[in-house]
DRENNUTOR-988553 format. One line per field, with one value per atom (N, C-alpha, C): atom name; x, y, z; residue number from 1; residue in three letters. Coordinates in nm, 4 decimals. Layout:
N
atome <- c(CA ...)
xx <- c(X ...)
yy <- c(Y ...)
zz <- c(Z ...)
num <- c(NUM ...)
residu <- c(ALA ...)
//
This chain:
167
atome <- c(N CA C N CA C N CA C N CA C N CA C N CA C N CA C N CA C N CA C N CA C N CA C N CA C N CA C N CA C N CA C N CA C N CA C N CA C N CA C N CA C N CA C N CA C N CA C N CA C N CA C N CA C N CA C N CA C N CA C N CA C N CA C N CA C N CA C N CA C N CA C N CA C N CA C N CA C N CA C N CA C N CA C N CA C N CA C N CA C N CA C N CA C N CA C N CA C N CA C N CA C N CA C N CA C N CA C N CA C N CA C N CA C N CA C N CA C N CA C N CA C N CA C N CA C N CA C N CA C N CA C N CA C N CA C N CA C N CA C N CA C N CA C N CA C N CA C N CA C N CA C N CA C N CA C N CA C N CA C N CA C N CA C N CA C N CA C N CA C N CA C N CA C N CA C N CA C N CA C N CA C N CA C N CA C N CA C N CA C N CA C N CA C N CA C N CA C N CA C N CA C N CA C N CA C N CA C N CA C N CA C N CA C N CA C N CA C N CA C N CA C N CA C N CA C N CA C N CA C N CA C N CA C N CA C N CA C N CA C N CA C N CA C N CA C N CA C N CA C N CA C N CA C N CA C N CA C N CA C N CA C N CA C N CA C N CA C N CA C N CA C N CA C N CA C N CA C N CA C N CA C N CA C N CA C N CA C N CA C N CA C N CA C N CA C N CA C N CA C N CA C N CA C N CA C N CA C N CA C N CA C N CA C N CA C N CA C N CA C N CA C N CA C N CA C N CA C N CA C N CA C N CA C N CA C)
xx <- c(0.2884 0.2346 0.0941 -0.0036 -0.1472 -0.1968 -0.3001 -0.3963 -0.3553 -0.4079 -0.4424 -0.2776 -0.1779 -0.0780 0.0085 -0.0280 0.0181 -0.0412 -0.2185 -0.2800 -0.1976 -0.1822 -0.1248 0.0199 0.0778 0.2131 0.2091 0.0856 0.0560 -0.0164 -0.0396 -0.1237 -0.0130 0.0743 0.1822 0.2698 0.3223 0.4069 0.3184 0.2171 0.1148 0.1449 0.1137 0.1324 0.2633 0.3698 0.4682 0.4833 0.4608 0.4868 0.4320 0.2946 0.2226 0.2611 0.2865 0.4042 0.5358 0.6174 0.7074 0.6939 0.5912 0.5319 0.4665 0.3554 0.3478 0.4250 0.5346 0.6379 0.7167 0.7298 0.8161 0.7280 0.6319 0.5556 0.5194 0.4966 0.4956 0.6200 0.7639 0.8802 0.8680 0.7866 0.7955 0.6982 0.5904 0.4864 0.5275 0.4502 0.4839 0.4183 0.4785 0.3796 0.3379 0.1967 0.1418 0.1690 0.1640 0.2226 0.1109 0.0322 -0.0511 -0.1358 -0.1592 -0.2669 -0.4079 -0.4307 -0.5365 -0.5142 -0.5358 -0.5192 -0.6243 -0.7123 -0.7861 -0.7620 -0.6542 -0.5625 -0.4500 -0.3840 -0.2542 -0.1475 -0.0661 0.0410 0.1666 0.2984 0.3813 0.4504 0.5267 0.6288 0.7824 0.8941 1.0018 1.1086 1.2156 1.2944 1.4468 1.5726 1.6669 1.7507 1.8125 1.8571 2.0280 2.1008 2.2274 2.2907 2.3893 2.4645 2.6024 2.6526 2.7992 2.8786 2.9539 2.9889 2.8893 2.9121 2.8379 2.7500 2.7484 2.6954 2.4871 2.4380 2.3199 2.2664 2.1496 2.0895 2.0054 2.1076 2.0628 1.9409 1.8363 1.7519 1.7935 1.8309 1.9179 1.8462 1.7574 1.6373 1.5126 1.4039 1.2588 1.1529 1.0451 0.9539 0.8791 0.8756 0.8276 0.9161 1.0377 1.1019 1.1758 1.0813 1.1129 1.2490 1.2423 1.3278 1.5018 1.4801 1.6235 1.6941 1.7865 1.9062 1.9725 1.9190 1.9798 2.1630 2.1995 2.3429 2.4229 2.4767 2.5328 2.7216 2.7774 2.9014 2.9915 3.0451 3.1331 3.1953 3.2460 3.2825 3.4824 3.5393 3.6557 3.7069 3.6095 3.6105 3.6220 3.6763 3.6668 3.5188 3.4306 3.3160 3.1952 3.2610 3.1758 3.0721 2.9943 2.8462 2.7528 2.6760 2.5144 2.4723 2.3641 2.2607 2.1382 2.0000 1.8845 1.7914 1.7090 1.6099 1.4686 1.3608 1.2414 1.1261 1.0790 0.9153 0.8246 0.7319 0.5821 0.4851 0.4261 0.2794 0.1854 0.0922 -0.0191 -0.1459 -0.2230 -0.3522 -0.4533 -0.5312 -0.6097 -0.7704 -0.8685 -1.0016 -1.0270 -0.9569 -0.9844 -0.8929 -0.8920 -0.7276 -0.6558 -0.5432 -0.4380 -0.3063 -0.2655 -0.1668 -0.0342 0.0478 0.1206 0.2444 0.2966 0.3873 0.4968 0.6199 0.7368 0.8583 0.9444 1.0786 1.1385 1.2482 1.3119 1.4556 1.4709 1.6651 1.7277 1.8152 1.9283 2.0667 2.0986 2.2700 2.3594 2.3534 2.4342 2.4444 2.3930 2.3492 2.4404 2.5562 2.6560 2.5910 2.5929 2.5234 2.3553 2.3037 2.1570 2.1164 2.1076 2.1043 1.9003 1.8700 1.7164 1.6463 1.5490 1.4384 1.3023 1.2478 1.0998 1.0140 0.8743 0.8171 0.6503 0.6104 0.5064 0.3967 0.3492 0.2789 0.1246 0.0533 -0.1211 -0.1100 -0.1942 -0.2436 -0.3815 -0.4524 -0.5848 -0.6135 -0.7623 -0.8190 -0.8274 -0.7573 -0.7541 -0.6633 -0.5662 -0.4561 -0.3440 -0.2572 -0.1351 -0.0264 0.0343 0.1619 0.2009 0.2202 0.3079 0.4688 0.5446 0.6908 0.7824 0.8618 0.9828 1.1110 1.2002 1.3466 1.4792 1.5254 1.7004 1.7850 1.8510 1.9922 2.0987 2.2109 2.3322 2.4214 2.5594 2.6506 2.6809 2.6754 2.7255 2.7965 2.8138 2.9275 3.0325 3.1711 3.2778 3.3246 3.2459 3.2579 3.1885 3.2005 3.1617 3.0840 3.0078 2.9515 2.8093 2.7104 2.5673 2.4892 2.4151 2.3039 2.2032 2.1241 1.9357 1.8962 1.7732 1.6277 1.5548 1.5465 1.4150 1.3264 1.2203 1.0614 0.9946 0.9591 0.8900 0.7586 0.6313 0.5416 0.3969 0.3122 0.2040 0.1394 0.0073 -0.1128 -0.2241 -0.2896 -0.3710 -0.4874 -0.6070 -0.7104 -0.8172 -0.8881 -1.0559 -1.1261 -1.1612 -1.3014 -1.2438 -1.1252 -1.0795 -0.9449 -1.0320 -0.9685 -0.8166 -0.7979 -0.6307 -0.5182 -0.4544 -0.3137 -0.2774 -0.2643 -0.2191 -0.0454 0.0563 0.1816 0.2219 0.2924 0.3949 0.5564 0.5835 0.7340 0.7689 0.9541 0.9961 1.1927 1.2064 1.3380 1.4261 1.5499 1.5850 1.6855 1.7750 1.9348 1.9978 2.0779 2.1372 2.2916 2.3598 2.4738 2.5901 2.6805 2.7831 2.9190 2.9523 3.0653 3.1727)
yy <- c(4.0986 4.0948 4.0918 4.0761 4.0647 3.9451 3.9050 3.7384 3.7011 3.7845 3.7782 3.7261 3.8291 3.7831 3.6650 3.6162 3.4868 3.3729 3.3812 3.2722 3.2475 3.3965 3.3461 3.2748 3.3340 3.2733 3.0969 3.0350 2.9415 2.8511 2.8995 2.8594 2.8295 2.9047 2.9130 2.7924 2.7858 2.6922 2.5635 2.5273 2.4137 2.3375 2.4289 2.3990 2.4008 2.4602 2.4261 2.2916 2.2501 2.0985 1.9871 2.0214 1.9354 1.9231 1.9918 1.9709 1.9041 1.8992 1.8370 1.6954 1.6790 1.5484 1.4687 1.5440 1.4729 1.4305 1.5336 1.5129 1.4028 1.3433 1.2813 1.1517 1.1668 1.0113 1.0048 1.0487 1.0338 1.0158 0.9961 0.9394 0.7595 0.7506 0.6047 0.5322 0.5687 0.5420 0.4422 0.3286 0.1962 0.2796 0.3109 0.3428 0.2126 0.2644 0.1401 0.1760 0.0607 0.0567 -0.0382 -0.1151 -0.2148 -0.1540 -0.1954 -0.1557 -0.2285 -0.3032 -0.3309 -0.3666 -0.2826 -0.2824 -0.3781 -0.4460 -0.5448 -0.6842 -0.7122 -0.8192 -0.8248 -0.9662 -0.9338 -0.8910 -0.7898 -0.7474 -0.7326 -0.6887 -0.6567 -0.5350 -0.4457 -0.3962 -0.3853 -0.3804 -0.3879 -0.2305 -0.2615 -0.1600 -0.2086 -0.1679 -0.2081 -0.0635 -0.0551 0.0861 0.0285 0.1270 0.0869 0.1856 0.1667 0.2487 0.2150 0.3186 0.3036 0.3773 0.2964 0.3297 0.4282 0.5337 0.5787 0.7307 0.7116 0.7627 0.7301 0.8309 0.8280 0.6780 0.6333 0.5373 0.5819 0.5554 0.6107 0.4664 0.5374 0.4650 0.4223 0.2893 0.2201 0.1913 0.1396 0.0866 0.0081 0.0074 -0.0291 -0.0308 -0.1017 -0.1340 0.0066 0.0961 0.2233 0.3189 0.2889 0.2988 0.2234 0.0987 0.0043 0.0373 0.1636 0.1699 0.2205 0.2612 0.2390 0.1323 0.1168 -0.0361 -0.0202 -0.1731 -0.1968 -0.1893 -0.0992 -0.1182 -0.0644 -0.1594 -0.1242 -0.1215 -0.0465 -0.0250 -0.0893 -0.1865 -0.2457 -0.1194 -0.1199 -0.0354 -0.0651 -0.0042 -0.0614 -0.0372 0.0154 0.0317 -0.0990 -0.1188 -0.2444 -0.2663 -0.2113 -0.1985 -0.2940 -0.2092 -0.2450 -0.1984 -0.2233 -0.1388 -0.2127 -0.1722 -0.2142 -0.2441 -0.3214 -0.2979 -0.3694 -0.3221 -0.3576 -0.3559 -0.4687 -0.5475 -0.5097 -0.4403 -0.4656 -0.4720 -0.6097 -0.6502 -0.6465 -0.5615 -0.5115 -0.6146 -0.7012 -0.7330 -0.6725 -0.6409 -0.5496 -0.6176 -0.5566 -0.6142 -0.6235 -0.7153 -0.7294 -0.6968 -0.7341 -0.7371 -0.8582 -0.9396 -1.0277 -1.0652 -1.1084 -1.1493 -1.2154 -1.2223 -1.2861 -1.3417 -1.4697 -1.4821 -1.5207 -1.5297 -1.5020 -1.5833 -1.7194 -1.8059 -1.8141 -1.8455 -1.8212 -1.8103 -1.7318 -1.7545 -1.6004 -1.5310 -1.4175 -1.4344 -1.4057 -1.4479 -1.3329 -1.3217 -1.1986 -1.2660 -1.3113 -1.3610 -1.2278 -1.1014 -0.9917 -0.9622 -1.0270 -0.9883 -1.0749 -1.1008 -1.1646 -1.2255 -1.3942 -1.4392 -1.4164 -1.3727 -1.4213 -1.4131 -1.5347 -1.5661 -1.5764 -1.6651 -1.6835 -1.6493 -1.5760 -1.5082 -1.5960 -1.6731 -1.7614 -1.6543 -1.6181 -1.5861 -1.6480 -1.6426 -1.6905 -1.5747 -1.5041 -1.3797 -1.3828 -1.3397 -1.2965 -1.1702 -1.1133 -0.9487 -0.9586 -0.8820 -0.8400 -0.7392 -0.8047 -0.7059 -0.5383 -0.4665 -0.3058 -0.2825 -0.3508 -0.3145 -0.2358 -0.2054 -0.1574 -0.2506 -0.2218 -0.3277 -0.3737 -0.5491 -0.6192 -0.6269 -0.6196 -0.5926 -0.7459 -0.7494 -0.8551 -0.7853 -0.7915 -0.7197 -0.8338 -0.7699 -0.8499 -0.7414 -0.7678 -0.6727 -0.7196 -0.6890 -0.7280 -0.6505 -0.7451 -0.6805 -0.7102 -0.6184 -0.6406 -0.7326 -0.8393 -0.9280 -0.8301 -0.8941 -0.8376 -0.8987 -0.9911 -1.0325 -0.9189 -0.8663 -0.7803 -0.8802 -0.8510 -0.9445 -0.8941 -0.9649 -0.9383 -1.0519 -1.0081 -1.0869 -1.0884 -1.1425 -1.1493 -1.1275 -1.0242 -1.0593 -1.1084 -1.2248 -1.3258 -1.3077 -1.3248 -1.3394 -1.4182 -1.5103 -1.6469 -1.6487 -1.6111 -1.6103 -1.6994 -1.7534 -1.7797 -1.6791 -1.6498 -1.5280 -1.6434 -1.6907 -1.7350 -1.6754 -1.6337 -1.5494 -1.6558 -1.6340 -1.6799 -1.6580 -1.7264 -1.7758 -1.7874 -1.7958 -1.7963 -1.9506 -2.0539 -2.1753 -2.1574 -2.1039 -2.1459 -1.9921 -2.0262 -1.9211 -1.8377 -1.7417 -1.6436 -1.6490 -1.6463 -1.6568 -1.5243 -1.4534 -1.3792 -1.3878 -1.3542 -1.3783 -1.2447 -1.1904 -1.0919 -1.1467 -1.1124 -1.1400 -0.9783 -0.9630 -0.7967 -0.8178 -0.7860 -0.7903 -0.6828 -0.7217 -0.6626 -0.6631 -0.5268 -0.5415 -0.4843 -0.5496 -0.5205 -0.4376 -0.3801 -0.3232 -0.2469)
zz <- c(2.8202 2.6906 2.6895 2.6414 2.6201 2.6017 2.6777 2.6643 2.5487 2.4384 2.2592 2.2739 2.2443 2.2080 2.2515 2.4104 2.4357 2.3727 2.3603 2.2547 2.1386 2.0515 1.9166 1.9524 2.0464 2.0571 2.0913 2.1550 2.1993 2.0756 2.0149 1.8866 1.7574 1.7498 1.6604 1.7254 1.8625 1.8930 1.8589 1.8827 1.8673 1.7401 1.6389 1.4583 1.4273 1.4751 1.4640 1.5068 1.6300 1.6915 1.6061 1.5726 1.5048 1.3368 1.2584 1.1087 1.1556 1.2935 1.3125 1.3389 1.4241 1.4603 1.3083 1.2332 1.1202 0.9876 1.0047 0.9099 0.9333 1.0806 1.0919 1.0479 1.1426 1.0913 0.9763 0.8769 0.6961 0.6300 0.7326 0.6705 0.6655 0.7832 0.7906 0.7644 0.6721 0.5917 0.4750 0.4498 0.3666 0.2600 0.1048 0.0065 -0.0328 -0.1159 -0.2001 -0.3030 -0.4114 -0.5362 -0.6293 -0.5657 -0.6502 -0.7299 -0.8814 -0.9322 -0.8476 -0.7889 -0.7335 -0.5992 -0.4943 -0.3581 -0.2851 -0.3439 -0.3093 -0.2785 -0.3797 -0.3690 -0.2945 -0.2626 -0.1925 -0.2918 -0.2032 -0.2646 -0.1894 -0.2414 -0.1348 -0.2003 -0.1081 -0.1685 -0.0966 -0.1054 -0.0296 -0.1066 -0.0270 0.0092 0.0221 -0.0160 0.0251 0.0666 0.1476 0.2328 0.2906 0.2454 0.3013 0.4002 0.5293 0.5788 0.5990 0.5965 0.6291 0.7525 0.8158 0.9577 1.0602 1.0712 1.1451 1.1075 0.9291 0.8536 0.8590 0.7892 0.7820 0.6816 0.7074 0.6207 0.4630 0.3704 0.2260 0.1968 0.1412 0.0334 -0.0838 -0.1411 -0.2922 -0.3873 -0.3085 -0.4670 -0.3855 -0.4216 -0.3823 -0.4917 -0.4862 -0.5672 -0.5610 -0.5050 -0.5494 -0.6201 -0.6687 -0.7945 -0.8917 -0.9672 -1.0281 -1.1055 -1.1681 -1.2610 -1.1798 -1.0810 -1.0021 -0.9925 -1.0580 -1.0249 -0.8579 -0.8224 -0.6984 -0.7338 -0.6699 -0.6610 -0.5462 -0.4644 -0.3407 -0.3323 -0.2799 -0.2552 -0.1575 -0.1551 -0.0433 0.0014 0.1483 0.2081 0.2692 0.2355 0.2657 0.4456 0.4808 0.6510 0.7311 0.8322 0.8945 0.9314 0.9501 0.9938 0.8689 0.7447 0.6240 0.6322 0.4823 0.4955 0.5371 0.6056 0.6665 0.5735 0.5260 0.4548 0.5091 0.5116 0.5397 0.3945 0.3727 0.3099 0.3985 0.3541 0.4368 0.3291 0.3875 0.2885 0.3474 0.2938 0.3460 0.2833 0.3542 0.3391 0.3339 0.2597 0.2555 0.2675 0.3221 0.3544 0.2011 0.2056 0.0791 0.1118 0.0431 0.0787 0.1986 0.2003 0.2845 0.3997 0.5273 0.5939 0.4956 0.4899 0.3928 0.4843 0.4436 0.4871 0.3990 0.4236 0.2893 0.3621 0.3063 0.3013 0.2013 0.2632 0.1529 0.1747 0.1005 0.1422 0.0694 0.1643 0.0742 0.0590 0.0036 -0.0449 -0.0462 0.0659 0.0109 0.0469 -0.0892 -0.0670 -0.0307 -0.0350 -0.0809 0.0832 0.1508 0.3020 0.4111 0.4421 0.5072 0.6068 0.5955 0.7311 0.6967 0.6430 0.6422 0.5113 0.4355 0.3035 0.3039 0.3581 0.3826 0.5013 0.4562 0.5410 0.5051 0.6285 0.6213 0.6232 0.5387 0.5471 0.5812 0.7187 0.7431 0.8280 0.7512 0.8515 0.8022 0.8677 0.8702 0.8287 0.7462 0.7517 0.7502 0.8456 0.8824 0.7400 0.7060 0.6040 0.7042 0.5963 0.6506 0.7696 0.7737 0.8536 0.7964 0.8515 0.8189 0.7648 0.6792 0.6162 0.7580 0.7260 0.8029 0.7390 0.8232 0.7602 0.8118 0.7149 0.7836 0.7509 0.8062 0.8036 0.7997 0.7564 0.7189 0.7541 0.8652 0.8333 0.9187 0.7922 0.8445 0.7733 0.7373 0.6727 0.5330 0.4363 0.3063 0.2542 0.1682 0.1216 0.0926 0.1245 0.0482 -0.1044 -0.1640 -0.2743 -0.3371 -0.4225 -0.5695 -0.6677 -0.7119 -0.8191 -0.8116 -0.8945 -0.9275 -0.8705 -0.7471 -0.6755 -0.7166 -0.6395 -0.6723 -0.5486 -0.5114 -0.4098 -0.4785 -0.4004 -0.4793 -0.4058 -0.4086 -0.3208 -0.3766 -0.2908 -0.3506 -0.2294 -0.2617 -0.1911 -0.2046 -0.1354 -0.1674 -0.0778 -0.1075 -0.0575 -0.0856 0.0655 0.0758 0.1257 0.0858 0.1434 0.1857 0.3340 0.3343 0.2334 0.1852 0.0887 -0.0511 -0.0608 -0.2194 -0.2094 -0.3219 -0.2939 -0.3030 -0.4790 -0.4756 -0.3907 -0.3511 -0.3143 -0.4687 -0.4202 -0.5337 -0.5049 -0.6113 -0.6232 -0.6505 -0.5667 -0.5534 -0.6111 -0.6932 -0.6972 -0.8035 -0.6950 -0.7962 -0.7847 -0.8707 -0.8823 -0.8986 -0.8533 -0.8383 -0.8341 -0.9490 -0.9630 -0.8699 -0.8114 -0.6860 -0.7312 -0.7723 -0.8234 -0.6427 -0.6300 -0.5433 -0.5583 -0.5619 -0.6394 -0.4923)
num <- c(1 1 1 2 2 2 3 3 3 4 4 4 5 5 5 6 6 6 7 7 7 8 8 8 9 9 9 10 10 10 11 11 11 12 12 12 13 13 13 14 14 14 15 15 15 16 16 16 17 17 17 18 18 18 19 19 19 20 20 20 21 21 21 22 22 22 23 23 23 24 24 24 25 25 25 26 26 26 27 27 27 28 28 28 29 29 29 30 30 30 31 31 31 32 32 32 33 33 33 34 34 34 35 35 35 36 36 36 37 37 37 38 38 38 39 39 39 40 40 40 41 41 41 42 42 42 43 43 43 44 44 44 45 45 45 46 46 46 47 47 47 48 48 48 49 49 49 50 50 50 51 51 51 52 52 52 53 53 53 54 54 54 55 55 55 56 56 56 57 57 57 58 58 58 59 59 59 60 60 60 61 61 61 62 62 62 63 63 63 64 64 64 65 65 65 66 66 66 67 67 67 68 68 68 69 69 69 70 70 70 71 71 71 72 72 72 73 73 73 74 74 74 75 75 75 76 76 76 77 77 77 78 78 78 79 79 79 80 80 80 81 81 81 82 82 82 83 83 83 84 84 84 85 85 85 86 86 86 87 87 87 88 88 88 89 89 89 90 90 90 91 91 91 92 92 92 93 93 93 94 94 94 95 95 95 96 96 96 97 97 97 98 98 98 99 99 99 100 100 100 101 101 101 102 102 102 103 103 103 104 104 104 105 105 105 106 106 106 107 107 107 108 108 108 109 109 109 110 110 110 111 111 111 112 112 112 113 113 113 114 114 114 115 115 115 116 116 116 117 117 117 118 118 118 119 119 119 120 120 120 121 121 121 122 122 122 123 123 123 124 124 124 125 125 125 126 126 126 127 127 127 128 128 128 129 129 129 130 130 130 131 131 131 132 132 132 133 133 133 134 134 134 135 135 135 136 136 136 137 137 137 138 138 138 139 139 139 140 140 140 141 141 141 142 142 142 143 143 143 144 144 144 145 145 145 146 146 146 147 147 147 148 148 148 149 149 149 150 150 150 151 151 151 152 152 152 153 153 153 154 154 154 155 155 155 156 156 156 157 157 157 158 158 158 159 159 159 160 160 160 161 161 161 162 162 162 163 163 163 164 164 164 165 165 165 166 166 166 167 167 167)
residu <- c(MET MET MET SER SER SER ARG ARG ARG CYS CYS CYS ARG ARG ARG ARG ARG ARG VAL VAL VAL ARG ARG ARG TYR TYR TYR GLY GLY GLY GLN GLN GLN ARG ARG ARG ALA ALA ALA TRP TRP TRP LEU LEU LEU VAL VAL VAL PHE PHE PHE LEU LEU LEU PHE PHE PHE ALA ALA ALA VAL VAL VAL SER SER SER GLY GLY GLY ALA ALA ALA CYS CYS CYS ALA ALA ALA GLY GLY GLY ASN ASN ASN ARG ARG ARG VAL VAL VAL PRO PRO PRO HIS HIS HIS VAL VAL VAL ALA ALA ALA PRO PRO PRO ASP ASP ASP GLU GLU GLU SER SER SER ARG ARG ARG PRO PRO PRO HIS HIS HIS ILE ILE ILE THR THR THR TRP TRP TRP GLU GLU GLU ILE ILE ILE ARG ARG ARG SER SER SER ARG ARG ARG GLU GLU GLU GLY GLY GLY SER SER SER GLY GLY GLY GLY GLY GLY VAL VAL VAL ARG ARG ARG PHE PHE PHE VAL VAL VAL CYS CYS CYS GLY GLY GLY SER SER SER ILE ILE ILE GLU GLU GLU PRO PRO PRO SER SER SER ARG ARG ARG PRO PRO PRO CYS CYS CYS VAL VAL VAL LEU LEU LEU SER SER SER ALA ALA ALA SER SER SER ALA ALA ALA SER SER SER GLN GLN GLN GLN GLN GLN GLY GLY GLY THR THR THR GLY GLY GLY VAL VAL VAL THR THR THR VAL VAL VAL GLN GLN GLN LEU LEU LEU HIS HIS HIS LEU LEU LEU HIS HIS HIS ALA ALA ALA ALA ALA ALA SER SER SER THR THR THR GLN GLN GLN THR THR THR SER SER SER TYR TYR TYR LEU LEU LEU GLY GLY GLY LEU LEU LEU MET MET MET LYS LYS LYS THR THR THR PRO PRO PRO PHE PHE PHE VAL VAL VAL ASP ASP ASP GLY GLY GLY VAL VAL VAL LYS LYS LYS ASP ASP ASP ARG ARG ARG GLU GLU GLU ILE ILE ILE ASN ASN ASN LEU LEU LEU THR THR THR VAL VAL VAL PRO PRO PRO ARG ARG ARG GLY GLY GLY SER SER SER GLN GLN GLN PRO PRO PRO VAL VAL VAL SER SER SER SER SER SER LEU LEU LEU VAL VAL VAL SER SER SER GLY GLY GLY ARG ARG ARG LEU LEU LEU VAL VAL VAL ASP ASP ASP SER SER SER PRO PRO PRO GLY GLY GLY THR THR THR TYR TYR TYR SER SER SER LEU LEU LEU SER SER SER ILE ILE ILE ALA ALA ALA LEU LEU LEU ASP ASP ASP ALA ALA ALA THR THR THR GLN GLN GLN GLU GLU GLU GLY GLY GLY VAL VAL VAL GLU GLU GLU ALA ALA ALA PRO PRO PRO ILE ILE ILE ARG ARG ARG ILE ILE ILE THR THR THR GLN GLN GLN GLN GLN GLN VAL VAL VAL PRO PRO PRO VAL VAL VAL VAL VAL VAL VAL VAL VAL ASN ASN ASN)
//
């Protein structure tokens, strides 16, 4: 094999590696959907998993028209559910203080939020993970936060109520 062919093969292998790595990283990126990125804002998502199966996106702020419907599993393990709350950076350092209520997650009803996000940083996340409740019905993902910023007198109130159906 000539030196020229070895270099081309090496370059192709390197490109394949870079595409694979960049694709893996892109899947973990938290999307921004705020109309004004300089103000405090959040994003959230709900995912489910059953038994040894994969994780499935159920609903989230990036797809606000998609209904949040979770199916309880008949298996002994039940259905796993994960709720991720992403607190985003604003024009100045922002402290988020409040509560995320997840009554559809068995054993984890409330998550206290007390996190600070530095200006220009990646989102800071809070995660609730557990088993989906056995009782069918309509529940609510409830988020109530006060976002305080350096140099701003009054906190900004962030609230979201999202219906979650368990069937």
